[in-house]
N, C-alpha and C positions, 0 to 999 in steps of 0.2 A: 483445339479448340479456338473458332476465330475471336469469340471476345474475350478469352484469358489472355492471347497473346494481346490484343489491343490494351487489357487491362496492364498487363508486363509493361507495356510502349509505355505508358503514362505514368506507370510509379519510376522509369528510369527518369523519365524526361524532370517530374518533378524532385526527385532527389538531386537530378544536375541543374537546378534551378536553387535549390536550397543547398549548393553548396557554394556557387558563386555569388547569388545575391543575399543580402543579411537582411534577416531576421528581422520583421518588424515590430517586435516585442523590442527591437535596442532604441526604440522611440522612448520608451521609460527610463532616461538618462539623467547623470547631474544631482540625483540626490544623494544628499551626503546627510551626516549626523554631526553635530557637535559633541563629541564623548569618546572615550579611548576605544571602545569597543561597542558594538551593538549587532543585535539578529532582530527580524521580524519573521515567525516559523507558522506554516499552517499548523491549527491544535489537532486536524485531524492526521492528516499525511505524514507530516514532519518535514515540507518543502519550506527550502528555504527562497524565503522572497526577496531579502535585502541579508544582508552581511557587511560586517567591519571589522577585522578583527577577533574574526570571531570563535577562533583556538588558540589566540593567545591567551596564558596562565593569567589570572589578574584577582587580586584582593576583594572577596564579594561583600565584605561588609556584613549586614543582618537579614540581606537576601540568601543568607545560610539558613536562618530561622523554616524557610519554607519547605527544608528537607527534616527539618528535624521535627515538623507539626506533620510532613506527610506519611513518616514513619509511626508518629501515632495514632490518625486516623486508621492509617491499614491495622494496627493491633487493634484497633477499635472493631473494627469491620470482622476481623479475624476472631473477635470473642475474644482474646485475651485480656481485656482490659474495659472500661465501659466509662462512658464520659461521665456517668453519674459517681465516679470514682471518689472519695476522700486521699487527698493525698495530704501528707506532712513536708513541709519543706526542710531537709535537714540542716543541718552547719555548712554542707558545702551548696546550699544554694549558690553563694554569692562567689564560687570557685572561679578563680581567673579572671573577676569582673575588673574593672578600672575603677575609680567612684565616680569617673563624668560617664557613664555608658547609659545609657536608656534604660528604664527599671517600672515597674508598678509597684516599687518598694515592699515586695511580699518577705517576710521577714522568717528568718529560721524559726520551726516550732509552726507555724502559722499552717491552718488546716484550710482545703480549697480545693472544689472538685476539678478534676481531671479535664473538664468543657472549658472551666475559667481559665486555667491556667494554657491552653489553645489559644483564646480569647486574649489572653495578657501579651501571649508571645507573636500574635500575628498582626494585631489590632495596635496594640499600641509599642508593641515592639521590646518586650522586655525582657530582658538578656537573660533575669535569674530564673525567670520560668520554664527558660528552654535548658537549662540544668536540674530543674525541680521534675523534668518532662523525663530527659533522657536515663535519669536515679530511679524513678519508676518505670519507665519500660526495662529496662535494662540492668538495674541491680547498681550500676554507677555509671557516672558519665563516661567514664575512658570505653569501656564496653557500647556506651552507644554512640559515641563518634566513632567507632570502627562498627558498628552497625548502619548508620550514613555514610560511609564508605564503602560498604558491600552492595548498599544499593542502588548507589550512584551507580558502580560499575555494570549493575543487573539492568540497567539503563542505558546503557551506551557512552556513561561519561569516562572519556581519555582524556580530561587537561584537570583535574578534580582532584584534590586532596583536603577533606577536613582535619583540621585540628581541635575545633570544640564545637560546640553546639549551636555557638552563637554569631560567629564573626567577628569580632572582637580582631584587633591584628594580630599576627602570627605567620612567619617567615613561612612555614610550612602547611598553612591554611590557603588555599586558592582554589579557583576553578575557573571556567570561562563562560563567553557569553553562551554559546552554543551549550555547552553543558547543562547552563542555567536555564536553556529555552525545552530540551529534551525533558528537566525537572520540573516546568511548569505543565509544559504536556502532559507527564502525570498526572500532576495535582491536581488537573482540571477535570481527572475523571472522575474525583468524590466528592459528593454533593457536600460532603458534612466540611469540609475544608472549601472549597466556594464562598459556603454560605458565609465563613467565618471569614476567611480574607479580602470579602467583599462589604463588612459591615462598619458602617461608619461609626456609629454612637452603641455603649454597649456599656452595662452596671452591671458591675461586679458585687455579688451580694456580701453583707459584712460576712467578718469571719471572726474566729476566734481572738484573735489579733488585731484588727481595722473594722474601720464601719464599710459603710459601700464605696466602692470605688467610680465612678463615671470615667470614660475612656472614649479618645477618639482619636480615629486610626489616623497614621501618619500618611497616608498615600491621598496627598491633597489630587491626586485624579478622579476621586470618587466624590468632594467635598462641595457641594453645590458654592458655596457662599468662598470658594477660590476660584473667580473664573477666569482667571490666567493661567488655571492650570485644568481646570473640570472637563471631560470629557464623557459624556453621557451612556456611550456605549460600552466605557471603561468596565472592566471584571477585575476583581484583585487587584497583582497578586501580596506583592513584597516589597518593601523599602529598605533602600541601605543605608550609611554615612560612617564613614571615619576618614579621617585626614587622610591616610593613607590610601583608603580605596575610591574617595572622592563622593559624588552622589551616584545613586546605582537606584534601579529600579526593574522591577522583573513585573509585567503584567502583562493582561489580556485584552480582548475586545471581540464583542459579536455581534454584525449588521450586515444584511442583506442576507443571509444564510452562509457566511461567510465566518469562521471563526481562527483570530491567530491570536499565536503569542510574542511579547515582547521584551527582549532585557536591552539597555544599555545600562554600561560600567564605564568609571572615571568620567560621569560630568562633573562640570563645574557650579555654578553660583556667583557668576559674574553682578557688578553692581550697574545696575542701569542708569540710576539716580541717584544723590546722595540719601545715602540710610536705606535703600530700594534695593532688593537684592532680586535675583530669578533664579530658581530654581531648575535648572537643564535637564536634570534627568524627565523631570513631569513635562517640560515642555516640547524636549525633543520627543518622547514615545507619543505625548499626544500627535504632533506632526506625523510621524512616524505612519501613525493609524489612519491620518488624515490623505496623507500622500497614498498609504494602501486604498484604501476604498474608495479614491475618485478615479483610479487609474489601474484595477482590477474585476473579476467578476468571473460567474460561472459562464462558460461556456460546453453548447454538448462537440466533442468532435468525432464520438462515434454515436450512431443512433440505431438503435435494435430495430427500427423500421427500415433502416436502407436496403436496398436488393444492391450487394455486392458484384457477384456476378453468376453464371449457370455453371453447369457441373455435367455432364453427358451421362444418359442412361442406359444401359444395355437391358435388350428385355422388357421395355414400359410400356405396359399397354396404353395406347393413343398418347405417349410422351416419349420424346428422347431427351428430353433437358430436363433437371428441375434447379429452380433457382437457386441463390443461398443470403442469408441475411445473419447479421451478428444476433449472438446468443443476448448478448448484454447491452448495451451503451458503458461511454465512455465520458463521463462531465468533470471537469478541472477549471481550476480558478486559473484564469491568463489574464494578460493584461488586453486592457476595452480594444485597443487597435490590432492587435492579433484576429486575423482571420483564419479557422484553421484548415480552410482549406485550400488556403495558400502558402501556408509554413509545415504542414504533417505529412510526413512522407507513411506512405502506407506499403505494406508488404503482406500480399495473401499469400499463407501456404495450405498445398491440397494434403487429403489423406483420405479420401473418397470411398479405399478399398483398407481403410484401416493403415495402410502402406504410407509412408512420408513420400508426396512427388505424385500420387495418386489422382488423377483429374475426372476418373472414370467411374462409377457405383453401378452396382447393378442393382435390377429390382429385385423383392419392392422396396419403398424407400418409403420411410414414417415421417410425416409433418416435427421438426425437430431434433431430426435425425443429424450428428455432427459428421462434415462433409470436411471442412478445412480448419483457418485459424486466420485473425490477422492482426498483426502491431501496426501500431502508429509510431511514429520517432520522428522529436522537436528539440531542438540544442541541445542533441545527444542524448537524452531521455527517451525510454523507452515508453510504451504504454499498451496493455497486453503480456500476452497475446489474449482476445478473445474469440471462444467458437464461431465457426462460421455455420450453421444449420439449416437443414432445406425448408425452405417456404410451404412445402407442401406434398398431398403424399403422390405418390406413383405406385399402381399393382402392377403385377405380375402377369404378362401376357402369357399364357399357358401351353398355347401352341409353339411359341417361340423360344420356350423355357426348352420343350421336349426337343424341338432340332436341334437345337444348341446343344445339350446331352448327348443325343444320337452322334454329333459332328464331333462333340468331343471325345468320346465311345470310342468312333472311328479312327480319332487320331490319337489314341493311344496305341503307343511302339508294341505290347506284346496280342493285341488286336491284332494289329497291320502283318505280323508273324504270323498268327493264327489263320488269319484270312489266306495269307503268303501259301502256307501248308495245304489248307484246303483245295484251292486254286489249282497248286503244283499235284494233289492228290487226285484232284479229277479228271487234269489233262493228262495226265498219265494212265486213267482211266480209260479214258476216251479212246488214249492210243491204243493202249491194249487190246480194246474192245474192238477198234479198227483192225487192228494188225489178227486178230482174232477171227473176225468177219473175211479176212482177204483171204487167211488159210482155210475157211472154210470153203470159198468159191473154187479155190485153188483146188481143194480134194476134190469136191463134185464136178471138173470139170474133167480133172484125170481119171475118176472112176468110171467117168461117163463114156472117155475113150477107149477103157479096158475092156467095157464090156463087149460081148460077142453079137452077131446082128443075126437077129431072127430068121430062119427060113420060113417061105412061106408057101404052104403044096395049095395047089388049085386044080381043080380036073377040068382037061379039055371037052 
């Protein structure tokens, strides 16, 4: 097929250009983050747009609490516990805590709803709240920590080991920026968790041991009164700080239809002027969001309306070809300066008769019938395959079909042998008949020669 050959030549030329010409996406270079590690990831697909030391295991500080609360929210969704459950803090509520660690001042014997404990854990980063939640969900803190590790493994975290529920320093307690991004992606799938993590102010009702508690988020990206950090499109998620871990932040942002998760670990808080410090976990996260939304956007790399090629049709009524198009389109996030038609290599495979490589189909052809597939490749990543389907119906030409069937019938070996035998027998018959005819003629002539002459008498 002429059109198919032309298309393959074009694909080859594009592949050569792609190999020897730098991709235009490389124009987005030079962006760096002031932190030990960082990741910016597509919340939907998991594609990484920026990373720095993404798989280095580091202390996560209180970003650990994101996993603790995720497990509690999943238990609520499973129906094993309920937000309104009344939970009593045990004597182990302050197990493994330091005197100066973040707290909501929950006392042993104090009764609080599970939902309020979740707010304490995420909004004000109360360490004891995570221990209380862990005991309530799993029966004891150690079993809950084991559950945290098991869940991390299920999410694909390979650089992580939790040793406690809250993130205070422990040599056996570590994770990576990439793993925290995986946990954050899962967290964003749970509306209850997102609501709590995105809360700026909350009031814990009075309990049996305390009056009302007014708590405010430790996440300054969410607080308008801190304009040096505030980012209007930020959504949650969790802060963290210890001397060993530095300043840490797991966050997300949604804008222009795009949603990303970010992780910054091991950031500093330099003094910018006397007595004024800037916490770079917030400023670097905000700067990463600004960089991304200024330089990336959704682009169609394949449209379902595109007419890709044509496939030859046998026995079609009034048509010997049918045009094929993608069954669905592909829309992905790309750098703004990337032109998909310039950098994406397209590869078309045909399976018109259900066999790989088949570029011919026999009528009838139904609109939407699969006749092949297409894949797109860019920077080593493959998108697809997407089925290629017929753009129109092609009816079967009955007369052409009958002629084709007759030809196929005559083309069969046993038919040929039978036909040959019939011809041979008919020839033999004609030969024998001819010989018989010759014998009969000879016999008649012989009989005629042996017959006596008739004597004729006449009267004179």
